[in-house]
C-alpha positions as CSV (number, residue, x, y, z in Angstrom):
1,M,61.0,-20.2,-53.8
2,R,60.8,-16.8,-55.4
3,R,63.3,-17.9,-58.1
4,I,61.4,-21.1,-58.8
5,I,58.1,-19.3,-59.1
6,A,59.6,-16.8,-61.5
7,R,61.1,-19.6,-63.6
8,V,58.0,-21.9,-63.6
9,G,55.3,-19.3,-63.9
10,P,51.7,-19.4,-62.7
11,C,50.5,-22.4,-60.8
12,T,48.1,-24.6,-62.8
13,L,47.4,-27.1,-60.1
14,K,43.9,-28.8,-60.6
15,A,41.9,-31.1,-58.5
16,Y,40.7,-34.5,-59.9
17,P,37.6,-35.3,-57.7
18,R,36.9,-38.8,-59.1
19,Y,38.1,-40.4,-55.8
20,F,37.7,-44.1,-56.5
21,V,39.1,-43.9,-60.0
22,T,42.0,-41.7,-58.9
23,L,43.0,-44.2,-56.2
24,C,42.6,-47.1,-58.7
25,D,44.9,-45.3,-61.1
26,S,47.5,-44.8,-58.3
27,I,47.5,-48.5,-57.5
28,V,47.8,-49.5,-61.1
29,S,50.6,-47.0,-61.7
30,Q,52.8,-48.2,-58.8
31,Q,56.3,-49.3,-59.9
32,L,55.5,-48.9,-63.6
33,S,56.7,-46.5,-66.2
34,G,54.2,-43.8,-67.1
35,R,53.3,-45.3,-70.6
36,V,52.9,-48.9,-69.3
37,A,50.7,-47.7,-66.4
38,E,48.6,-45.7,-68.8
39,V,48.0,-48.6,-71.1
40,I,47.1,-51.0,-68.2
41,F,44.8,-48.4,-66.6
42,E,43.0,-47.9,-69.9
43,R,42.5,-51.6,-70.3
44,F,41.3,-51.8,-66.7
45,A,38.8,-48.9,-67.3
46,G,37.7,-50.6,-70.5
47,L,36.3,-53.5,-68.5
48,Y,33.5,-51.2,-67.3
49,P,30.6,-49.3,-69.0
50,R,31.7,-45.8,-70.2
51,R,35.2,-46.7,-69.1
52,R,34.3,-45.7,-65.5
53,P,34.9,-48.4,-62.9
54,T,32.8,-48.1,-59.8
55,P,33.5,-49.7,-56.4
56,Q,30.4,-51.9,-56.8
57,A,31.5,-53.1,-60.3
58,V,35.1,-53.8,-59.2
59,V,33.8,-55.8,-56.2
60,R,31.8,-58.0,-58.7
61,T,34.7,-58.4,-61.1
62,P,36.6,-61.7,-60.7
63,I,40.4,-61.4,-60.2
64,L,41.0,-63.3,-63.4
65,R,39.0,-60.8,-65.4
66,L,41.0,-57.9,-63.8
67,R,44.2,-59.8,-64.7
68,T,43.2,-59.7,-68.4
69,A,43.8,-56.0,-68.3
70,G,47.5,-56.7,-67.5
71,L,47.2,-56.3,-63.8
72,S,49.4,-58.5,-61.5
73,G,47.5,-60.7,-59.1
74,Q,48.6,-58.5,-56.3
75,K,47.4,-55.3,-57.9
76,A,44.1,-56.9,-58.8
77,R,43.6,-57.9,-55.1
78,Y,44.5,-54.3,-54.1
79,L,41.9,-52.9,-56.4
80,K,39.3,-55.3,-55.0
81,E,40.2,-54.4,-51.4
82,L,39.9,-50.7,-52.3
83,A,36.5,-51.3,-53.9
84,M,35.4,-53.2,-50.8
85,G,36.6,-50.3,-48.6
86,F,34.3,-48.0,-50.5
87,T,31.3,-50.4,-50.6
88,S,31.6,-51.4,-46.9
89,G,31.8,-47.9,-45.6
90,K,35.4,-48.2,-44.4
91,I,36.2,-45.4,-46.9
92,R,33.5,-42.7,-46.7
93,P,34.3,-40.0,-49.3
94,H,31.4,-37.8,-48.1
95,R,33.3,-37.3,-44.8
96,F,36.6,-36.3,-46.4
97,S,35.7,-32.6,-46.3
98,R,35.3,-32.8,-42.5
99,Q,38.4,-35.0,-41.8
100,S,41.9,-34.0,-41.1
101,N,44.7,-34.9,-43.5
102,D,46.0,-37.4,-40.9
103,D,42.6,-39.0,-40.5
104,I,42.3,-39.5,-44.3
105,I,45.8,-40.8,-44.5
106,E,45.0,-43.3,-41.8
107,T,41.8,-44.4,-43.5
108,L,43.5,-44.9,-46.9
109,T,46.7,-46.6,-45.7
110,A,44.5,-49.2,-44.0
111,I,43.8,-50.5,-47.5
112,H,46.5,-52.8,-48.8
113,G,48.2,-51.2,-51.8
114,I,47.9,-47.7,-50.6
115,G,50.8,-46.2,-48.8
116,R,51.4,-42.8,-47.2
117,W,52.8,-41.3,-50.5
118,T,49.7,-42.4,-52.4
119,A,47.4,-41.0,-49.7
120,E,49.3,-37.7,-49.8
121,M,49.0,-37.4,-53.6
122,F,45.3,-38.1,-53.1
123,L,45.0,-35.3,-50.6
124,M,46.9,-32.9,-53.0
125,F,45.4,-33.8,-56.3
126,S,41.9,-35.1,-55.5
127,L,40.9,-33.3,-52.4
128,N,42.9,-30.1,-53.3
129,R,44.3,-29.9,-49.8
130,L,46.8,-27.0,-49.8
131,D,48.8,-28.0,-46.7
132,V,50.5,-31.2,-47.8
133,L,54.3,-31.6,-47.9
134,P,55.2,-35.1,-49.2
135,V,58.6,-35.5,-47.6
136,D,59.0,-39.0,-48.9
137,D,58.6,-37.9,-52.5
138,L,61.9,-38.3,-54.5
139,G,61.1,-35.4,-56.8
140,I,60.6,-33.0,-53.8
141,Q,63.8,-34.3,-52.2
142,K,65.7,-33.7,-55.4
143,A,64.3,-30.2,-55.9
144,I,65.1,-29.2,-52.4
145,R,68.6,-30.6,-52.7
146,R,69.1,-28.6,-55.9
147,W,67.5,-25.3,-54.9
148,Y,68.7,-25.2,-51.3
149,G,72.3,-26.4,-52.0
150,F,72.4,-29.7,-50.3
151,R,75.0,-32.3,-51.4
152,Q,72.7,-35.2,-50.5
153,L,69.0,-35.6,-50.4
154,P,67.6,-33.8,-47.4
155,A,66.1,-35.7,-44.4
156,A,62.4,-35.4,-43.7
157,A,63.0,-33.2,-40.7
158,T,65.1,-30.8,-42.7
159,M,62.4,-30.7,-45.4
160,R,59.8,-29.9,-42.8
161,K,61.9,-27.1,-41.4
162,I,62.5,-25.6,-44.9
163,G,58.7,-26.0,-45.5
164,R,57.5,-24.2,-42.4
165,P,57.3,-20.8,-44.0
166,W,55.2,-22.3,-46.8
167,H,52.4,-23.2,-44.4
168,P,49.5,-23.4,-45.2
169,Y,50.4,-23.7,-48.9
170,E,52.9,-26.6,-48.8
171,T,51.0,-28.3,-51.7
172,I,51.6,-25.2,-53.9
173,A,55.3,-25.1,-53.0
174,S,55.5,-28.9,-53.7
175,W,54.0,-28.3,-57.1
176,Y,56.5,-25.6,-57.9
177,L,59.4,-27.9,-56.7
178,W,58.2,-30.7,-59.0
179,R,57.9,-28.3,-62.0
180,S,61.3,-26.8,-61.3
181,L,62.9,-30.2,-62.2
182,R,61.5,-30.2,-65.7
């Protein structure tokens, strides 16, 4: 890690605390190129006052209206389910500060359209949790393969073993690994 840190420079990791909007963006972005995802998310946000979708507003928005932003029917349904999770109390953001990473992952992955990877990115970039090592992330796998001399992508168990010395700053190490690939 010392070589990576020297090469990349200071960590500029920032938290984005707009929880609902961040999760919406994650759903919209799944399996899309960056530019396409950005355009669709901007259209989606444009459906709402001040370009800020709220759970209550998304619950009230018909699926067909969401589709006019370029969302697939499935992603529109995922966004509605996420919004319902927030409005019903299934997702309680005020509790996040007292919940463990695993509890938050369990809560979020109970929503269709949110998988473990999305929940981990949320922990890292919205909640600013410093102890997250996303072993399913292809970028992290590629960086560990490169910097640790593996011929193939490392298994999750191998990545966890490599990451043990980084605890409790796995998120910072992950950020450096991502940046090292640029």
